[in-house]
N, C-alpha and C positions, 0 to 999 in steps of 0.2 A: 444315464442322465435323463432328466425329465424333458422329454421332447415329443410328445404326441405325433409320432411319425410312423409310417409303415416300416416294418423291420427290414433292415438290410440283411439280417440274419445269416443264413448259412453260407454265404459266398466263401467257400473254403477251398481246400485242396492243398493242404500243406504236404501232400503226399503224391508221389508219382509211381505208378506201378509199371515198371519198364517192360515193354513187350506185351502188355495186356491190352487186348482190344475190347473195349466196352461198346455196347450198343448205344448209339447216339439217338436222341429223340428228335423228331421233326418239330417239336414244340419249341418255338423261340424263347419261351419263358424258362426253359431248363437252365439257362445261364443266369436266372434270377431265382436261386433256390430259396429266397426269402418267402416265396409263396408256400413252400412246403411247411415252413414253421407255423403258418397260419391255419393249416389243415389239421384235422384230428389225427390223421395217420399219414404216413409217407408212402407214396407209390413210386417205386423205383424199378429200373430195368432189372430183369432176372437173368440177363445174359451171363453165361459162364465164361471164364477166361482162364488161361493157364499162363504161368510165369515163364518167361524166357530166362533161364538161369544165367546165361552169358551176359545179357543186358542187366540183369539184376546185380550181378557181381560188379559191373561197371559203376553202379551207383551205391555200392555197399558203403555203409557208414564207417569211417575211420576216426578213432578218437583223437588222432594227432592233427592239430590245426583245424579242427572242425567245430563249428559253433553249436551243433545239436547236443553233444555231451555236456557242454558248459551250461546250456539251457536246462538240461535235466538235473544237474547238480543243485540248482537253486529252487527246485520244486518245494512248495510248502502248502499247497491246497490239499484238502482231503480227497482221497480216492474213494469214490462212492459208487456202489452198485445200485442202479435205479433204472426202471423201465425207460424213463425219459432219456437218460444217458445212453442206454443201449440203442435207442432209436437212432441217435446221431452217430454212434459207432458204426452201425450198419450202413447208414447213408454215406458217410465218408468212405467206408470200405468199398462201396459200390460205385463211387464217383472219383476215382483217383486222378482223373485228368484235370481236376481243378488245380492241382499243384502247379502245373506249368503256368497257368494264368496268374494265380495269386503270387507265386514266388518270383515271377518276372518283375513284379513291383516290390514285393516284401523284402527280397534279399538286400535291397539298398539300405533298409532302415533297421533290420533286426539287431545288428551288432550294437548300434547306438542305444536302442531301447533296452536290450538286455544289460548293457553296461550301466545305464541309469537306474534300472531296477535293483541291480546289485549294490550300487552306491547308496541307495535309499533303504536297503534291507527288506525289499518286498519280494513276494513270490515271483520267480521268473516265468511261471506259466502266464502271467499277465502280458507277456510279450506277444502271446497268441491272440489277445483280445481284439486287436485291429482286424484280424481275419473275420471274426464274428461281426464286427461293427461295419467294416467297409471293404473287405477283401483286399486290404492294403492299398486301396485306391485313394491317393491324396485328393483327388477331385470329386470323390463321392459326395453326393448331395441328396438329402432325403426330402420327402414330402413335408416333413416338419421343420425344414430349414437347418437340419444338422449337417455339418460339413467336416471334411477331412478324415484322416484315417481313424481318429478317435471320436468322430461324430459329435462335436460340441455344437449345441445350439447357440445363437448369438448371445443371449443373456448370460448363460453359464460361461461361455468363452470370455466375455468381458469381466465377469466376476473373478476369473482366474488369470486376468492380465493379458488376454489375447486381443491385441489391437485389430480393429476391423474398419476399413474405409474403402474408398473407391480404388486406391492403388494396391492395397494389401489386406489380406485376411489371415491373421495369425492362427486361426483354426486349421488351416491347411499347411502351416509352417511345421515341418517335421520336428525340428528341435523345440520350438516354443510350445507346440501342442502336446508333445510327449512329456515335457516337463510339467505342463498344466495338468495333464491327465494323471500323472503320478501324484501330484499334490492333492488332486480331487479324490483319488482312490485311497490315499493315506487318511484323509479326513473321514471318509465314509467308513473305513475299517475301524478307526478309533470310535466313531459314533456308535457303531454296532458291537462294541466291546470285542473286537478281534474276529468277528464272524464274517469271513470273506464271502460266503454265499449271499448273505444279506447285503453286504457292501456292493457286490456285483449287481444284484437285483436293483439296488438303489441307483447305481450308475446308469442302468437302463431305463428305469421308469420313474426315478425321483425318490428321494428319501421320505418325503411326505406320504407318498402312496404306500410305501412299505410299512411305515410306522402306523398308518391308519389300519392296514390289514392286520398288523400285529396286535393292536389294541382291540380290534374286533374279535380276534381269536381268544385273547385274554378274557374278554367279557363272557365268552361262551365256554370257557374252561378248556380250550384247545391248545395244542403246542404252538409255539411261535417260530419254529425253525422254517427255513426257506421252503422245504417240501410240503409243509402243512398250510402255507398261506395261499389264499385265493387271489393270485396276482394276474395281471393281464396276460393273454396268451403269448404275446411276444416275449415277456419276461420269463414265463414258465419255460420257454424254449431257450432263452438266452444263456442262462447259467449252465444247463446240461450240455450245450454246444461247446462251451469252453472246457468243461470237464472231459468231454469226449475227445477233443483235440489234444489236451494234455496227456491223456492216456495213450493215444495213438503215437504221439511224439516220443513218449517214454518207451514204448515197446512196439515199434512198427512191424516187426517180424510176426508178432501175434496176429496181426491183421493182414498178413501177406503183402505188406507194403514196404517200400524203401524210401528213405529221405535223401534227396540229393544233397550232397555236402555243401555247406556254406562256409567259406573261410572265416576263421576266428580272428578277424582283423578289421579295423575300421574301413568302411566303404567310402566315406566322404570326409573332407576337411572343411572347416569353417573359415572363410576368408573375409576379412574386413575390407570392404572396397571404399569406405569413407565418404562416398557420395552417391547420388543417383547415377544409374548406368543402364543403357539400353541392353536388354537381355540378349538380343541377337549379337551385339558387339561383344558382350561378355562370353558368349559361346564361342565366337571366333577366337578370342584371346586365349580361351582355355582349350582350343582345338577339340571342341566337344559339340555333338549334335544338339541343336537348340531344344528339341523335344526332351532329351535326357536332362538338360539343365532345368527345364520346367518340372520334370518329375522329382528333382531334388529340391526345387525352390517353388513349390506349388502355391505358396502363400502370396506370390505376386500375381495380381489380377490382370495386369496390363502388359504393355510392351517393355516396361522398365521397372526398376525397383522403386519403392516409395521415396519421394524426395525428402521426406521427414524421417526416414529410417523405418525399420532396421537397415543399416548399411552393411549387410553381410550376404554372402552367397555360399552355398554348399557346392563343392566341386569334388569329383572323384579324387581320391588320394593321389593317384598316379598322374593327375593333371594339375595338381596344386602348384608345383614349382614353376611350370611354364606360365601358368595364369598369373601368378604374382609378379613374375619378371616382366611380362608384357604390360600388365596393368600399371606398373610403376612408371612406364614411359609415356602414359597418356594423361594429360591434364584433366581435371574434373569437368571443365566446360566443353571438353571434346568427347565426353562419354555419352552424350545424347545429341540428337539433331536439333537445329534451330531454324526458325522461319520468322522473317520480318513481316508483320501483318498490319495493314492500315484499316482502322475501324470504319465500317460503312454504315449507312443509315439502316436502322432496324436491328443492328447487332446488339447482343448482350454478351456478357462474359460466359454465360452458359452455352449459348449457341456457338461461340467461338471455340470454347473448350471441347465441345462435342465434335465439331468439324475437324479438329486437329488431334483428337484422341488423347486429350490431357484433362486436367481438372481446373476448376476455377481457382482454387487455392494456389495451385502451381503457377498459373498466370499472374495472379496477384503478387505472389512472392518474388517472382523473377522481375516484375516490372515495378515493384515497390508501391503497389496500390493499397491504400488504406480502406477503400470501400469498393463496392461493385459498380460504381458509377464510371462510365467511360464516355468519350465524346467522339463524334464523327471526325475523321481525319487523324485521330490519335494513332501513333505507331506503337505496336506492342511486339515484344519478342516472345515467340511461342516455342516452348520445348516440344519437339516432335520425334516420332519414331524414325529410325534410319532406313527402314524397309517397309514394303506394303503390309497391310494388316494380315493377309493370309500367311505371311511368314511366321507369325506368332501363333502357332496352331493351338496352343494351350492357354491362350489368354481367355478371359471370361467371355468376350464377344464371340470369338471363334468357336469355343466349346458350345455355346448356345446355338450358333448357326448350324453346327453339325447335328445337334439334337433336332432342330427344326427340320433340316433336310432329310433326316432319317425317320421322321414321324409319319405315322399312317393312321388314317381314319377308318371308320367302318365302311364296309362294302357299299358302294353307291354314293359315297360322300365325295365332295370336291374340296380342294385346298383353296383357302382364301388368305392372302397376305394382308393383314390388318394393321393399320397404323394407329397407335394409341392417341386418343384425343384428351384434352384437358378435362379432368374430372372423372375419367374412366377408372374402373376397378375391374378386377377379375370377375366379380359377380355381375356387374352391369353388362360387360362384354359377353359373358356366357349366356345370360338371359336373353340378350338381344339376338343371339345366333342359335338359340335352342340347344345348347350344349351344357355340360357340367363344368364346374370350376376345376375339378380334378383332371378331367380330360384336357382342358385348356392349358393348365400348368404343366402337365406331362408332355404335351406336344412341344412346349417351349423350354423345357429343362428348368422349370421354376417351381416355387412353392407358393401356396395361397397367401402367405404372409409377406411375400416379396413386394417391393415397390415397383410401380409402373411409371414411366416417364413419357410425356408427350413426344410424339415422333418415333417412339420405339416400335419396332416391327414385331408382330406376333403372327404365328401360323395358326390358322383355324381350319378344322375339317368339319364340314357341315353339309347337310342335305337340303338346306334352304336354297331357294332360287332367287334370282335377281338381287344378289348381294353386291354392294358397292364398297370399295375401300375408302375408309374415312380419311379425310385430310386433317392434318394437325397444324397447330400454330406453334409459335416459339415460346409461349408462356410456360413457365416452370411449375407445373402442377403435378404432384405425385401422390402425396398422402394427406388426408384431412387431419389438420392439427388444430387443437383448441389452444390459442395463445392468450395468456393473461397479460393485459397491459401493465407495464411497470412505470414507475415514476420517471418522468423525463422523456417518455416515448412520444412519438408523433407518427402519423400514418406514413410520412415520407421515410422516417428512420426505420420503422418496421419493414417497409417495402424494400429498402436498401439492404437491410440485414439479411433478409431471406431471398434477395434477388427477385422480387416480385414488382408489380406495378401498383400504384395507389388506386388506380381505376379498378383493378381486379379485387383488391381488398374491399373497396366500397361496394362493388357488385355482390360479392360473396356474403356480405353482412347487411345488405339492403339499407345502407345509410347514405346520406348525401355528403357531397364534398365539404359542406360547411359544418358537418357534425363534429362535436367535441368528444374526444375519447378521454377516459379517465383511468387512473390506476385501479386495477382489480377487474376492469371490464374484460369480458371474454370475447375474443375475435376468432372467427373461423378462417383458417388459411389452408391453402393447398400447396404444400411445400415439397420441393425436390429434396428428399432426405439424403440422397447420395451426395449432392453438391453442397449440402449444408451440414456436413459432418455427422450424419446419422441422427439428426435432431429427433 
């Protein structure tokens, strides 16, 4: 896909070499082999290891009831001998320990992916593509805002029907994103007349980039096959990695490797829950660890499913019956917590929603509000989580906090907890503290294109002295938007629509309260795009 991101590249290890002790590096970046794809050559450990035949036999592949032989039967990509493919064959062979990490996640999803590829008549080697993309991590998030095991960027995700809002991100939904990736890959393959290498290159860097390189080669009288194109370094590495993986899976013995068997049967079932449900309660009903439920349902950003749907959960097959039975005995209004809240002076729907870890739209829906206007003393029913926030370890907020807690700055730098102010951007914050935007976003598990909200906490590592933590107010200012006035608009109506104040709109546009606005006029607004449906 076209996603201007640093490559997640090599995060592999579909293979485990039982009994083989490899030298481990003291470099913490070894677990991020994407850096290797960016270098001209690979530097790997040269430690020799011998195979424990007894342990090897324990993991020997059996054709009966095993998913790997089925995967091989559907192979359709060309087997190509090329120095770039050889590079990754060697790398994977020398780093078999990646298998345990990757397949701890991937074994949940492979059966579904292979089944869908077979149904669509596509090469089953494509089931290995999420290894190259994300190491089968459903929460993988790139510097270019690509997310999920298939690494869709927001725009391409929406193009292929992947819903994205405060509650839910379909790019991380295993079923939805797999189906979208298959449709996208089919389209690219047809676009390039059945040339899978060009289709895969386009999936990584965008069809426009590949076509431009092809036209450039045509003008110079050069071949236009994948190997002849001058593509970005990430893309040059991307296709060879998949070809190397497919060859290793086809004949692991050739590389002194063994694939741990994966049962050729569904890992999860899809259960229609018909309403919003607290994920901690769902895990209890399914007698399942909450973290495991999140790994199967990574599309849900918060403590509960999206109130507007999809109303479905993936649960392990052997937990399905118990989950359905217990769920049937719980009414829809008992599947989330409730709190009665009396509106106080200074409250807005956004501040109330943030305080209770829910969304403005959810509060409006539950309380049948037609606008964002609320009054002091008004009573609202607030849907809330049944447990403390730290119970939902894989919610978006908790994942970000872990990244922030594990962040480290340069030697001699100090950590500053910064509270985002109205009008802030990554660029202004970075400039103010003498740091780069890249470092700032990395420390906070974000991408430069992400939105910031007033009151949001950021971690900054800086060597500057006499730093103060900024105070925020309650105004909802996230992203600068140029709004074109429509017929029938008024300042009050625009302010209500975006949950802003008329005073702020006047100040941002340097106009007086008595000013007349007219259709076609452009107004500058600072909008919380999360609370306004991704405006």
